NULUMLO-927964 format. One record per residue (C-alpha): residue number from 1; x, y, z; chain. Coordinates in Angstrom, 2 decimals. Layout:
REM residues N
NODE_num_east_north_up_cadena
NODE_NUM_X_Y_Z_A;
...
REM end
This chain:
REM residues 472
NODE_num_east_north_up_cadena
NODE_1_-35.48_273.03_272.40_A;
NODE_2_-33.34_269.89_272.52_A;
NODE_3_-29.90_270.33_274.04_A;
NODE_4_-27.05_268.64_272.19_A;
NODE_5_-25.96_267.12_275.49_A;
NODE_6_-29.34_266.04_276.80_A;
NODE_7_-30.48_262.43_277.00_A;
NODE_8_-33.24_263.37_274.59_A;
NODE_9_-30.63_264.16_271.92_A;
NODE_10_-28.93_260.79_272.34_A;
NODE_11_-32.26_258.99_272.16_A;
NODE_12_-33.24_260.91_269.00_A;
NODE_13_-29.92_260.03_267.35_A;
NODE_14_-30.26_256.38_268.32_A;
NODE_15_-33.84_256.23_267.02_A;
NODE_16_-32.73_257.84_263.74_A;
NODE_17_-30.11_255.13_263.26_A;
NODE_18_-26.97_257.23_263.78_A;
NODE_19_-23.95_255.08_264.66_A;
NODE_20_-22.33_255.94_268.00_A;
NODE_21_-19.17_257.36_266.43_A;
NODE_22_-21.28_259.75_264.37_A;
NODE_23_-23.17_260.93_267.44_A;
NODE_24_-19.91_261.48_269.34_A;
NODE_25_-18.56_263.33_266.31_A;
NODE_26_-21.55_265.66_266.26_A;
NODE_27_-21.62_266.27_269.99_A;
NODE_28_-17.88_266.82_270.16_A;
NODE_29_-18.12_269.45_267.47_A;
NODE_30_-21.11_271.14_269.11_A;
NODE_31_-23.35_270.26_266.15_A;
NODE_32_-26.97_270.02_267.24_A;
NODE_33_-29.30_268.35_264.75_A;
NODE_34_-33.03_267.80_264.97_A;
NODE_35_-34.73_264.41_264.45_A;
NODE_36_-35.29_264.69_260.68_A;
NODE_37_-31.75_266.01_260.21_A;
NODE_38_-30.41_263.12_262.28_A;
NODE_39_-32.34_260.72_260.04_A;
NODE_40_-30.66_262.27_256.99_A;
NODE_41_-27.22_261.98_258.58_A;
NODE_42_-27.88_258.35_259.46_A;
NODE_43_-28.72_257.73_255.81_A;
NODE_44_-25.48_259.46_254.81_A;
NODE_45_-23.49_256.96_256.87_A;
NODE_46_-25.12_254.14_254.87_A;
NODE_47_-23.02_255.40_251.96_A;
NODE_48_-19.98_253.89_253.69_A;
NODE_49_-21.18_250.36_252.98_A;
NODE_50_-20.72_248.44_249.76_A;
NODE_51_-24.12_248.20_248.14_A;
NODE_52_-25.38_251.18_250.14_A;
NODE_53_-26.76_254.38_248.65_A;
NODE_54_-24.58_256.94_246.90_A;
NODE_55_-27.04_259.85_246.80_A;
NODE_56_-28.90_261.37_249.76_A;
NODE_57_-31.56_264.07_249.36_A;
NODE_58_-33.08_266.17_252.15_A;
NODE_59_-35.88_268.70_251.88_A;
NODE_60_-39.44_269.17_250.74_A;
NODE_61_-40.78_272.42_252.17_A;
NODE_62_-39.44_275.79_253.19_A;
NODE_63_-37.96_276.19_256.64_A;
NODE_64_-36.98_272.54_257.08_A;
NODE_65_-33.37_273.25_258.07_A;
NODE_66_-31.79_272.12_254.80_A;
NODE_67_-28.68_274.32_254.77_A;
NODE_68_-27.99_273.64_258.45_A;
NODE_69_-28.05_269.89_257.80_A;
NODE_70_-25.96_270.21_254.65_A;
NODE_71_-23.03_271.90_256.36_A;
NODE_72_-23.29_269.66_259.43_A;
NODE_73_-23.12_266.52_257.30_A;
NODE_74_-20.13_267.72_255.31_A;
NODE_75_-18.43_268.45_258.62_A;
NODE_76_-19.21_264.94_259.90_A;
NODE_77_-17.52_263.49_256.82_A;
NODE_78_-14.54_265.85_256.96_A;
NODE_79_-13.84_265.27_260.65_A;
NODE_80_-13.64_261.50_260.34_A;
NODE_81_-11.60_261.20_257.15_A;
NODE_82_-8.41_263.29_256.81_A;
NODE_83_-7.77_264.99_253.50_A;
NODE_84_-11.34_264.72_252.21_A;
NODE_85_-12.21_267.11_249.38_A;
NODE_86_-15.81_268.32_249.30_A;
NODE_87_-17.68_270.62_246.92_A;
NODE_88_-20.68_272.60_248.14_A;
NODE_89_-22.59_274.03_245.17_A;
NODE_90_-25.22_276.68_245.77_A;
NODE_91_-27.41_278.80_243.52_A;
NODE_92_-26.91_282.14_245.17_A;
NODE_93_-26.21_285.84_244.85_A;
NODE_94_-22.94_287.65_245.25_A;
NODE_95_-23.23_287.77_249.05_A;
NODE_96_-23.12_283.97_249.36_A;
NODE_97_-19.66_283.64_250.83_A;
NODE_98_-20.49_286.05_253.62_A;
NODE_99_-23.69_284.09_254.27_A;
NODE_100_-21.74_280.85_254.34_A;
NODE_101_-19.27_282.27_256.84_A;
NODE_102_-22.12_283.31_259.14_A;
NODE_103_-23.82_279.93_258.83_A;
NODE_104_-20.69_277.89_259.52_A;
NODE_105_-20.18_279.71_262.81_A;
NODE_106_-23.75_278.82_263.84_A;
NODE_107_-23.60_275.19_262.71_A;
NODE_108_-20.01_274.36_263.68_A;
NODE_109_-19.34_276.25_266.92_A;
NODE_110_-16.95_273.65_268.35_A;
NODE_111_-14.75_272.95_265.34_A;
NODE_112_-11.39_274.57_264.68_A;
NODE_113_-11.27_275.54_261.02_A;
NODE_114_-9.78_278.22_258.82_A;
NODE_115_-11.77_279.97_256.11_A;
NODE_116_-10.27_281.59_253.03_A;
NODE_117_-12.97_284.02_251.94_A;
NODE_118_-11.36_284.89_248.60_A;
NODE_119_-11.16_281.22_247.59_A;
NODE_120_-14.33_280.15_249.38_A;
NODE_121_-12.51_277.26_251.07_A;
NODE_122_-13.08_275.94_254.58_A;
NODE_123_-10.13_273.87_255.86_A;
NODE_124_-10.21_271.48_258.82_A;
NODE_125_-7.28_270.68_261.09_A;
NODE_126_-6.89_267.22_259.50_A;
NODE_127_-6.55_268.66_255.99_A;
NODE_128_-10.12_268.02_254.83_A;
NODE_129_-11.64_270.92_252.88_A;
NODE_130_-15.04_272.19_251.79_A;
NODE_131_-14.90_274.19_248.58_A;
NODE_132_-17.91_276.49_248.21_A;
NODE_133_-19.01_276.79_244.60_A;
NODE_134_-21.67_279.09_243.23_A;
NODE_135_-23.83_279.32_240.14_A;
NODE_136_-26.41_281.74_238.83_A;
NODE_137_-27.14_279.74_235.68_A;
NODE_138_-26.71_276.09_234.75_A;
NODE_139_-23.74_276.88_232.51_A;
NODE_140_-21.81_278.21_235.53_A;
NODE_141_-21.54_274.63_236.79_A;
NODE_142_-19.09_273.90_233.95_A;
NODE_143_-16.36_275.75_235.89_A;
NODE_144_-16.12_272.81_238.30_A;
NODE_145_-16.02_270.01_235.74_A;
NODE_146_-12.89_267.93_235.32_A;
NODE_147_-11.91_268.11_239.01_A;
NODE_148_-12.22_265.33_241.61_A;
NODE_149_-14.40_265.62_244.70_A;
NODE_150_-14.91_262.91_247.29_A;
NODE_151_-18.23_264.45_248.32_A;
NODE_152_-20.50_266.78_246.34_A;
NODE_153_-23.41_268.64_247.87_A;
NODE_154_-25.86_270.47_245.58_A;
NODE_155_-28.19_272.91_247.28_A;
NODE_156_-31.41_273.96_245.54_A;
NODE_157_-30.93_270.99_243.22_A;
NODE_158_-34.16_271.52_241.29_A;
NODE_159_-32.80_274.79_239.91_A;
NODE_160_-30.52_272.67_237.68_A;
NODE_161_-31.43_270.43_234.75_A;
NODE_162_-30.74_266.72_234.96_A;
NODE_163_-27.99_266.98_232.37_A;
NODE_164_-26.12_269.58_234.45_A;
NODE_165_-26.45_267.51_237.61_A;
NODE_166_-25.19_264.45_235.76_A;
NODE_167_-22.29_266.54_234.44_A;
NODE_168_-21.20_267.63_237.90_A;
NODE_169_-21.57_264.10_239.26_A;
NODE_170_-18.86_262.95_236.85_A;
NODE_171_-16.53_264.76_239.28_A;
NODE_172_-17.78_262.66_242.22_A;
NODE_173_-14.92_260.17_242.39_A;
NODE_174_-12.09_259.35_244.73_A;
NODE_175_-8.65_257.82_244.99_A;
NODE_176_-8.83_257.57_248.78_A;
NODE_177_-8.81_254.02_250.15_A;
NODE_178_-11.88_253.02_252.13_A;
NODE_179_-13.97_256.00_251.04_A;
NODE_180_-17.08_255.65_248.82_A;
NODE_181_-17.89_258.79_246.83_A;
NODE_182_-21.31_260.24_247.61_A;
NODE_183_-23.54_263.18_246.71_A;
NODE_184_-26.01_265.09_248.88_A;
NODE_185_-28.89_267.21_247.62_A;
NODE_186_-31.21_269.73_249.26_A;
NODE_187_-34.17_271.35_247.53_A;
NODE_188_-37.89_272.20_247.44_A;
NODE_189_-40.60_271.21_244.93_A;
NODE_190_-40.79_273.14_241.68_A;
NODE_191_-38.40_274.77_239.20_A;
NODE_192_-36.72_273.42_236.08_A;
NODE_193_-35.38_270.27_237.74_A;
NODE_194_-38.60_269.21_239.44_A;
NODE_195_-39.31_266.32_237.04_A;
NODE_196_-35.91_264.61_237.21_A;
NODE_197_-35.62_265.07_240.98_A;
NODE_198_-39.07_263.61_241.54_A;
NODE_199_-38.28_260.59_239.39_A;
NODE_200_-34.85_260.08_240.91_A;
NODE_201_-35.70_260.51_244.60_A;
NODE_202_-39.40_260.95_245.34_A;
NODE_203_-40.84_258.05_243.35_A;
NODE_204_-38.50_255.38_244.82_A;
NODE_205_-39.08_256.86_248.31_A;
NODE_206_-42.84_256.61_247.90_A;
NODE_207_-42.70_253.09_246.49_A;
NODE_208_-40.18_251.77_249.01_A;
NODE_209_-37.78_250.82_246.20_A;
NODE_210_-34.78_253.00_247.09_A;
NODE_211_-31.43_251.43_246.20_A;
NODE_212_-28.81_254.02_245.23_A;
NODE_213_-30.81_256.94_246.62_A;
NODE_214_-32.43_257.94_249.92_A;
NODE_215_-34.85_260.81_250.47_A;
NODE_216_-35.76_262.44_253.79_A;
NODE_217_-38.82_264.71_253.73_A;
NODE_218_-38.73_267.72_256.06_A;
NODE_219_-41.03_270.69_256.58_A;
NODE_220_-41.08_273.74_258.81_A;
NODE_221_-42.89_271.59_261.39_A;
NODE_222_-39.68_269.57_261.75_A;
NODE_223_-37.59_272.65_262.57_A;
NODE_224_-37.89_273.85_266.16_A;
NODE_225_-35.50_276.72_265.52_A;
NODE_226_-37.63_278.55_262.92_A;
NODE_227_-39.05_281.75_264.34_A;
NODE_228_-42.78_281.71_265.01_A;
NODE_229_-43.44_284.59_262.63_A;
NODE_230_-42.04_282.72_259.63_A;
NODE_231_-44.05_279.62_260.46_A;
NODE_232_-47.23_281.69_260.77_A;
NODE_233_-46.57_283.24_257.35_A;
NODE_234_-46.33_279.79_255.77_A;
NODE_235_-49.46_278.58_257.55_A;
NODE_236_-51.44_281.55_256.20_A;
NODE_237_-50.71_280.58_252.61_A;
NODE_238_-53.43_279.04_250.46_A;
NODE_239_-53.61_276.98_247.28_A;
NODE_240_-50.50_275.64_245.60_A;
NODE_241_-48.16_277.82_247.67_A;
NODE_242_-49.42_276.27_250.90_A;
NODE_243_-49.08_272.75_249.53_A;
NODE_244_-45.57_273.41_248.18_A;
NODE_245_-43.99_275.73_250.74_A;
NODE_246_-45.69_274.49_253.92_A;
NODE_247_-46.45_270.84_253.17_A;
NODE_248_-43.67_270.03_250.69_A;
NODE_249_-46.13_268.45_248.25_A;
NODE_250_-44.18_267.09_245.26_A;
NODE_251_-47.31_266.76_243.13_A;
NODE_252_-47.91_270.47_242.74_A;
NODE_253_-46.23_273.53_241.33_A;
NODE_254_-47.03_277.16_240.61_A;
NODE_255_-49.50_277.37_237.74_A;
NODE_256_-50.43_273.69_238.06_A;
NODE_257_-53.44_272.81_235.91_A;
NODE_258_-54.72_269.72_237.68_A;
NODE_259_-54.84_271.09_241.21_A;
NODE_260_-57.27_268.35_242.30_A;
NODE_261_-54.73_265.63_241.52_A;
NODE_262_-53.87_263.57_244.60_A;
NODE_263_-51.25_260.87_244.19_A;
NODE_264_-52.55_258.91_247.15_A;
NODE_265_-56.07_258.84_245.68_A;
NODE_266_-55.73_258.64_241.91_A;
NODE_267_-52.71_256.32_241.66_A;
NODE_268_-53.57_252.73_242.49_A;
NODE_269_-51.09_250.04_243.45_A;
NODE_270_-53.84_247.42_243.76_A;
NODE_271_-54.68_246.95_240.06_A;
NODE_272_-53.32_243.50_239.18_A;
NODE_273_-52.94_242.06_235.70_A;
NODE_274_-56.31_240.64_234.71_A;
NODE_275_-58.13_243.38_236.66_A;
NODE_276_-60.60_244.21_233.86_A;
NODE_277_-63.61_241.93_233.98_A;
NODE_278_-64.86_240.30_230.78_A;
NODE_279_-67.95_242.52_230.48_A;
NODE_280_-66.04_245.81_230.94_A;
NODE_281_-65.29_248.11_228.02_A;
NODE_282_-61.61_248.13_227.00_A;
NODE_283_-59.77_250.31_224.49_A;
NODE_284_-56.35_251.71_223.57_A;
NODE_285_-54.98_255.16_222.83_A;
NODE_286_-51.74_256.46_221.38_A;
NODE_287_-49.74_259.65_220.99_A;
NODE_288_-47.16_258.91_218.30_A;
NODE_289_-43.59_260.16_218.26_A;
NODE_290_-40.10_259.22_217.21_A;
NODE_291_-37.78_261.91_218.60_A;
NODE_292_-40.50_262.39_221.22_A;
NODE_293_-42.11_259.52_223.08_A;
NODE_294_-44.75_257.26_221.63_A;
NODE_295_-47.10_256.83_224.59_A;
NODE_296_-49.80_254.13_224.43_A;
NODE_297_-52.40_253.36_227.10_A;
NODE_298_-54.77_250.51_227.89_A;
NODE_299_-58.11_251.62_229.33_A;
NODE_300_-61.03_249.85_230.96_A;
NODE_301_-64.40_251.10_232.20_A;
NODE_302_-66.53_249.27_234.74_A;
NODE_303_-70.30_249.14_234.91_A;
NODE_304_-70.49_252.24_237.10_A;
NODE_305_-68.65_254.37_234.55_A;
NODE_306_-65.34_254.53_236.40_A;
NODE_307_-62.34_254.57_234.07_A;
NODE_308_-59.07_252.79_234.84_A;
NODE_309_-55.79_253.34_233.03_A;
NODE_310_-54.44_249.82_233.34_A;
NODE_311_-51.05_249.98_231.68_A;
NODE_312_-48.59_252.09_229.71_A;
NODE_313_-46.12_251.61_226.89_A;
NODE_314_-43.78_254.54_226.27_A;
NODE_315_-40.59_254.60_224.23_A;
NODE_316_-38.87_256.95_221.81_A;
NODE_317_-36.71_256.17_218.80_A;
NODE_318_-38.61_252.94_218.09_A;
NODE_319_-40.07_251.85_214.76_A;
NODE_320_-43.74_250.97_214.42_A;
NODE_321_-43.22_247.20_214.43_A;
NODE_322_-41.46_247.36_217.82_A;
NODE_323_-44.26_249.49_219.27_A;
NODE_324_-46.88_247.05_218.00_A;
NODE_325_-45.06_244.10_219.56_A;
NODE_326_-44.91_245.98_222.89_A;
NODE_327_-48.60_246.95_222.77_A;
NODE_328_-49.56_243.37_221.99_A;
NODE_329_-47.44_242.22_224.95_A;
NODE_330_-49.23_244.81_227.12_A;
NODE_331_-52.57_243.25_226.20_A;
NODE_332_-51.25_239.76_226.90_A;
NODE_333_-49.96_240.54_230.39_A;
NODE_334_-53.27_242.22_231.22_A;
NODE_335_-55.11_239.09_229.97_A;
NODE_336_-57.12_241.00_227.40_A;
NODE_337_-57.63_239.44_223.98_A;
NODE_338_-57.22_241.87_221.12_A;
NODE_339_-60.80_241.28_219.91_A;
NODE_340_-62.05_242.90_223.15_A;
NODE_341_-60.46_246.24_222.21_A;
NODE_342_-63.37_248.32_220.93_A;
NODE_343_-61.22_251.19_219.63_A;
NODE_344_-57.61_252.31_219.26_A;
NODE_345_-57.53_256.14_219.30_A;
NODE_346_-54.58_258.17_218.00_A;
NODE_347_-53.65_261.78_217.35_A;
NODE_348_-54.10_263.33_213.93_A;
NODE_349_-50.40_263.23_213.00_A;
NODE_350_-50.50_259.47_212.32_A;
NODE_351_-53.07_260.12_209.57_A;
NODE_352_-50.94_262.71_207.75_A;
NODE_353_-49.37_261.45_204.54_A;
NODE_354_-45.60_261.33_204.26_A;
NODE_355_-43.67_262.12_201.07_A;
NODE_356_-44.07_258.56_199.86_A;
NODE_357_-47.82_258.80_200.26_A;
NODE_358_-48.02_256.44_203.20_A;
NODE_359_-49.30_257.27_206.66_A;
NODE_360_-48.03_256.08_210.05_A;
NODE_361_-51.53_254.70_210.56_A;
NODE_362_-50.97_252.46_207.51_A;
NODE_363_-47.91_250.96_209.19_A;
NODE_364_-49.92_250.20_212.32_A;
NODE_365_-52.64_248.67_210.14_A;
NODE_366_-50.05_246.44_208.50_A;
NODE_367_-49.06_245.19_211.93_A;
NODE_368_-52.58_244.39_213.01_A;
NODE_369_-53.79_247.59_214.71_A;
NODE_370_-56.43_249.77_213.05_A;
NODE_371_-56.09_253.30_214.42_A;
NODE_372_-59.01_255.71_214.69_A;
NODE_373_-58.80_259.49_214.80_A;
NODE_374_-59.12_260.72_218.39_A;
NODE_375_-61.06_263.74_219.57_A;
NODE_376_-58.12_266.14_219.75_A;
NODE_377_-59.80_269.13_221.40_A;
NODE_378_-57.25_270.18_223.99_A;
NODE_379_-59.68_272.28_226.01_A;
NODE_380_-62.36_269.57_226.08_A;
NODE_381_-59.74_266.96_226.92_A;
NODE_382_-58.41_268.98_229.84_A;
NODE_383_-61.95_269.57_231.09_A;
NODE_384_-62.72_265.84_230.93_A;
NODE_385_-59.55_265.05_232.89_A;
NODE_386_-60.52_267.58_235.54_A;
NODE_387_-64.07_266.28_235.78_A;
NODE_388_-62.97_262.69_236.25_A;
NODE_389_-60.34_263.55_238.86_A;
NODE_390_-63.17_264.80_241.08_A;
NODE_391_-62.35_266.98_244.06_A;
NODE_392_-61.72_265.17_247.33_A;
NODE_393_-61.14_268.41_249.26_A;
NODE_394_-64.56_269.89_248.60_A;
NODE_395_-67.51_269.67_250.98_A;
NODE_396_-69.14_267.44_249.99_A;
NODE_397_-66.28_265.74_248.21_A;
NODE_398_-66.66_264.87_244.53_A;
NODE_399_-65.86_261.24_243.89_A;
NODE_400_-63.11_260.54_241.30_A;
NODE_401_-64.10_258.45_238.29_A;
NODE_402_-60.54_258.03_236.99_A;
NODE_403_-57.86_255.88_238.56_A;
NODE_404_-54.40_255.11_237.17_A;
NODE_405_-52.28_252.04_237.79_A;
NODE_406_-48.89_252.74_239.31_A;
NODE_407_-47.46_250.86_236.31_A;
NODE_408_-48.16_254.01_234.26_A;
NODE_409_-45.09_255.79_235.58_A;
NODE_410_-44.77_258.31_232.75_A;
NODE_411_-48.37_259.48_233.07_A;
NODE_412_-48.24_259.58_236.86_A;
NODE_413_-45.14_261.77_236.73_A;
NODE_414_-46.53_263.96_233.96_A;
NODE_415_-49.97_264.99_235.25_A;
NODE_416_-48.99_266.96_238.38_A;
NODE_417_-46.39_268.95_236.45_A;
NODE_418_-48.73_270.22_233.73_A;
NODE_419_-49.25_273.98_233.72_A;
NODE_420_-51.94_276.39_232.55_A;
NODE_421_-51.30_277.88_229.12_A;
NODE_422_-50.67_281.56_229.93_A;
NODE_423_-52.27_282.62_226.66_A;
NODE_424_-55.30_280.35_227.00_A;
NODE_425_-56.10_279.65_230.61_A;
NODE_426_-58.57_276.83_229.96_A;
NODE_427_-55.89_274.82_228.13_A;
NODE_428_-52.84_272.88_229.32_A;
NODE_429_-49.53_274.42_228.26_A;
NODE_430_-47.83_272.48_225.47_A;
NODE_431_-44.30_271.39_226.47_A;
NODE_432_-41.64_269.13_224.99_A;
NODE_433_-39.32_266.79_226.84_A;
NODE_434_-35.71_267.84_227.32_A;
NODE_435_-32.69_266.19_225.73_A;
NODE_436_-32.73_263.50_228.41_A;
NODE_437_-36.40_262.67_227.86_A;
NODE_438_-37.67_264.37_231.01_A;
NODE_439_-40.76_266.51_231.08_A;
NODE_440_-43.00_266.94_228.07_A;
NODE_441_-46.70_266.17_227.68_A;
NODE_442_-46.63_263.12_225.39_A;
NODE_443_-47.97_260.89_228.17_A;
NODE_444_-50.84_263.26_228.89_A;
NODE_445_-51.74_263.58_225.21_A;
NODE_446_-51.83_259.82_224.79_A;
NODE_447_-54.08_259.39_227.81_A;
NODE_448_-56.24_262.40_226.89_A;
NODE_449_-57.09_260.82_223.52_A;
NODE_450_-58.22_257.68_225.30_A;
NODE_451_-60.21_259.45_227.95_A;
NODE_452_-62.18_261.41_225.34_A;
NODE_453_-63.44_258.10_223.97_A;
NODE_454_-65.87_257.97_226.91_A;
NODE_455_-66.25_261.69_227.52_A;
NODE_456_-70.03_261.53_227.85_A;
NODE_457_-71.09_261.50_231.54_A;
NODE_458_-71.69_257.96_232.83_A;
NODE_459_-75.18_256.98_233.96_A;
NODE_460_-74.12_257.12_237.59_A;
NODE_461_-72.92_260.73_237.40_A;
NODE_462_-74.76_263.01_239.78_A;
NODE_463_-75.29_260.50_242.59_A;
NODE_464_-74.00_261.12_246.11_A;
NODE_465_-70.30_261.73_245.37_A;
NODE_466_-68.84_259.76_248.26_A;
NODE_467_-69.08_256.05_248.85_A;
NODE_468_-66.92_253.65_250.82_A;
NODE_469_-64.80_251.98_248.16_A;
NODE_470_-63.31_254.62_245.85_A;
NODE_471_-60.35_255.41_248.09_A;
NODE_472_-58.97_251.90_247.51_A;
REM end
């Protein structure tokens, strides 16, 4: 175990990027953080700088020391800025305040504070305070709206919807000179907020495009203080629970349908515009919506039968002419002439007649796109998706024959979150997006229609499943 006063601790803090005043703050207060926690605290100090991040997230798997870091970081902020007002929101039971009192003694052994249990307020000698807030349901968050907090920390953030998190962040403001408001989040994969959290923090972290956010992944392997028995329990898990609770895999969830999905394998960042060669098959597919998303995809298939989803157009609230312009622009940037498109598949709803007798398909026809009725079998479509994803964890591994460009952000986010239909296990559960447009299966439906266009096994199917080039 690393001692807070050992050279090893100073080296770990320096390597994590902690400024010297932060390290002295931590050591002086008796706060001992581990390397991943130090990295998160270093990121939190970046919030001080104009143009730096305003939201820091820490977590991933169970046992990663999330709550310990959360309280330690709030203390670091409170100790260095007098009069700071912080809100710590937790989804907890009625015993939370007692649990918080126990935890603060463990995390902050060298800090003189006073704790008002009835109000749930921890006060520092310089007047800074941490207000502990609690919620059982999303609506309970409304009790804290309208107030001003210099720092907000939301634990178990994925238990809240995006709209509720955005509501509480309206309180993240300050009148204190020299202080930039900031928000911290801790959580694990899964739950109702998985989709928005993944889009907000995980995707920019993976792509190296973080601007306003920073994410620090931590697992039980990063926590030297977890008892051996708990670690062994996690390591004995199998399936989705092992990937979520031990590994902190953001591409899985309980009841996940496409368990063979691997972001690092199936999502390609090396598919440039003009990728499809002239002799390849190319086609389009569409799931139409207005209140929901219209999701359109451009496909290509090479001579070996491998399918590539080259690009995506997805918008809601648009009229048909705007969608057609965007789809035509998608073809142009991919350097594919419209005459090369052998089919444009769409769901059955576009062929249903409206009250005036017209069909949505007629509007697309008027704008130069002739839609064809897709194979809409949900079970067959799900089976085809599974077959083409392959199974890289099997022995011998089954080679994928479906790869998706990282430009298809809606589809890439959608697939790992799709669940089994509890009433029909071979089908994917039908879900709608929320009021903010998160979640839903419109992207999957659009891609499923396109994939069924070439559902027959390619000629190369059945050969040795592994070769040297499919991993990209």
